[in-house]
C-alpha positions as CSV (number, residue, x, y, z in Angstrom):
1,M,36.4,23.0,-7.5
2,V,35.6,24.2,-4.1
3,T,37.4,27.3,-2.7
4,I,37.2,28.9,0.7
5,V,38.4,32.5,1.6
6,I,40.3,33.0,4.6
7,R,40.9,36.7,5.9
8,K,42.9,36.0,8.9
9,N,42.7,39.4,10.6
10,L,38.8,38.6,10.8
11,V,39.7,35.1,12.2
12,K,41.9,36.9,14.7
13,K,39.1,39.2,15.7
14,A,36.4,36.8,15.8
15,A,38.0,33.7,17.6
16,G,41.5,35.1,19.2
17,V,44.8,34.8,18.0
18,S,45.4,31.2,19.3
19,V,42.6,29.9,16.8
20,A,44.2,31.9,14.0
21,C,47.5,30.1,14.7
22,A,45.8,26.8,14.6
23,L,44.0,27.6,11.4
24,T,47.4,28.3,9.8
25,I,49.1,25.3,11.3
26,G,46.0,23.0,9.8
27,M,46.3,24.7,6.5
28,N,50.1,24.1,6.3
29,A,49.2,20.5,7.0
30,L,46.8,20.3,4.5
31,V,49.2,22.0,2.0
32,K,52.0,19.5,3.0
33,K,49.7,16.4,2.3
34,G,48.6,17.8,-1.2
35,Y,44.9,18.1,-0.1
36,I,44.8,21.9,-0.7
37,I,46.5,24.7,-2.5
38,R,46.8,28.2,-1.0
39,T,46.8,31.4,-3.0
40,R,46.7,35.0,-2.0
41,N,44.2,37.5,-3.5
42,P,46.3,39.8,-5.7
43,K,44.0,42.8,-5.0
44,D,44.2,42.0,-1.3
45,R,47.1,40.0,0.0
46,R,45.4,39.6,3.4
47,I,42.8,37.3,1.8
48,V,43.9,33.5,1.3
49,F,42.0,31.6,-1.1
50,A,42.3,27.5,0.0
51,T,41.1,25.4,-2.9
52,L,40.8,21.7,-2.8
53,T,43.2,19.6,-5.3
54,P,41.8,16.3,-6.8
55,K,43.2,14.5,-3.8
56,G,41.5,16.9,-1.6
57,V,38.2,16.4,-3.4
58,S,38.7,12.6,-3.1
59,A,39.5,12.7,0.7
60,Y,36.5,14.9,1.1
61,K,34.0,12.7,-0.8
62,H,35.5,9.8,1.4
63,H,34.9,11.4,4.3
64,A,31.4,12.6,3.6
65,A,30.4,8.7,2.7
66,F,31.9,7.7,6.1
67,H,29.7,10.3,7.8
68,K,26.4,9.3,5.8
69,D,27.2,5.6,6.6
70,M,27.9,6.3,10.3
71,I,24.5,8.3,10.5
72,E,22.5,5.7,8.9
73,S,23.9,3.1,11.1
74,V,22.9,5.1,14.1
75,M,19.5,6.0,12.9
76,D,18.9,2.4,12.0
77,S,19.5,1.3,15.4
78,L,17.0,3.8,17.1
79,N,13.4,3.1,17.6
80,E,10.9,6.1,16.4
81,E,10.7,7.9,19.7
82,E,14.5,7.9,20.1
83,A,15.1,9.1,16.6
84,A,12.6,11.9,17.1
85,V,14.3,12.9,20.4
86,L,17.8,13.0,18.7
87,T,16.5,14.8,15.6
88,K,15.1,17.5,17.9
89,S,18.1,17.7,20.0
90,L,20.5,18.0,16.8
91,N,18.3,20.8,15.5
92,K,18.4,22.7,18.8
93,L,22.3,22.2,18.4
94,E,22.2,23.5,14.6
95,D,20.0,26.5,15.8
96,F,22.4,27.3,18.7
97,F,25.7,27.4,16.4
98,G,23.7,28.9,13.5
99,Q,23.3,32.2,15.6
100,W,27.2,32.9,14.7
101,K,26.9,32.6,10.8
């Protein structure tokens, strides 16, 4: 089972109200489609737990396999020099976005 914890007030502070609203809309759509269940922390109602349902786990695995196949296809089409440049560039992007963890 995969569960993520969402604290709306922290999302609002970190990303702005519009992003928090988009998060709620996205979560509502995932609940409606049966991919996640949402429960509140009984000790702190501001905290929401989002847990993948079996349907959600299946969709995640399908999506992960699609990405794996896509990456393999791209990498297979590159020569060694191109692969090295792409890898270096992606590592720089990862470092850039990793600074906000």
